[in-house]
C-alpha positions in Angstrom: 14.0 2.3 -19.2 16.3 -0.6 -20.0 14.9 -4.0 -19.4 17.5 -4.9 -16.7 17.2 -1.6 -15.0 15.1 -1.7 -11.8 12.1 0.6 -11.7 11.8 3.3 -9.0 9.2 1.1 -7.3 11.5 -1.9 -7.3 14.3 0.2 -5.9 12.0 1.6 -3.2 10.8 -1.9 -2.3 14.4 -3.1 -1.8 15.2 -0.1 0.5 14.2 -1.3 4.0 14.8 2.1 5.5 12.5 3.8 3.0 9.8 1.2 3.6 10.1 1.7 7.4 9.9 5.5 7.0 6.9 5.1 4.7 5.1 2.8 7.2 5.5 5.5 9.9 4.3 8.3 7.6 0.9 10.0 8.2 -0.4 8.8 4.9 0.4 5.1 5.7 -1.1 5.5 9.1 -4.3 7.0 7.5 -4.4 4.1 5.0 -4.1 1.6 7.9 -6.9 3.3 9.7 -9.1 3.3 6.6 -8.4 -0.4 6.0 -9.2 -1.3 9.6 -12.5 0.7 9.4 -13.5 -1.1 6.2 -13.7 -4.5 7.8 -12.9 -6.5 10.9 -9.3 -6.7 12.2 -9.1 -10.5 11.6 -10.0 -10.1 7.9 -7.5 -7.3 7.5 -4.8 -9.4 9.2 -5.6 -12.4 7.0 -5.5 -10.2 3.9 -2.1 -8.8 4.8 -0.8 -12.3 5.5 -2.0 -13.6 2.2 -0.5 -10.6 0.4 2.8 -11.3 2.0 2.6 -14.8 0.7 2.0 -13.5 -2.9 -1.8 -13.6 -3.0 -2.9 -10.0 -2.8 -6.5 -10.4 -3.9 -8.2 -10.0 -0.5 -6.1 -6.9 0.2 -6.7 -5.6 -3.3 -10.5 -5.8 -2.7 -10.1 -3.8 0.6 -8.1 -1.2 -1.2 -10.7 -0.9 -4.0 -13.3 0.1 -1.4 -11.0 2.9 -0.3 -10.3 4.1 -3.8 -14.0 4.8 -4.2 -13.8 7.7 -1.8 -12.2 11.0 -2.8 -10.1 11.1 0.4 -9.0 7.5 -0.1 -8.1 8.0 -3.7 -6.0 11.1 -2.9 -4.3 9.2 -0.1 -3.4 6.3 -2.4 -2.1 8.8 -5.1 0.3 10.4 -2.5 1.5 6.9 -1.4 2.1 6.0 -5.0 4.2 9.1 -5.5 6.2 8.4 -2.4 7.0 4.9 -3.7 8.2 6.1 -7.0 5.0 6.3 -9.1 4.2 9.1 -11.5 
């Protein structure tokens, strides 16, 4: 890939319609449910707000707990593929 050429993920993140469709997908809904079950709603909301500000560490920790389960890992792989991953 050329250095100035945007990655598939970057292209996806710039596509508001694609993001909206992904957010409504069963996989995204399942991820949201897993995240909400892994902690309290206030902590999840704070983690999402911090990630939106450029500090994803809290959200990353929540996702790590999901990756540890076979279902969670499979779900994250599907979402990664949807967003342009390999």
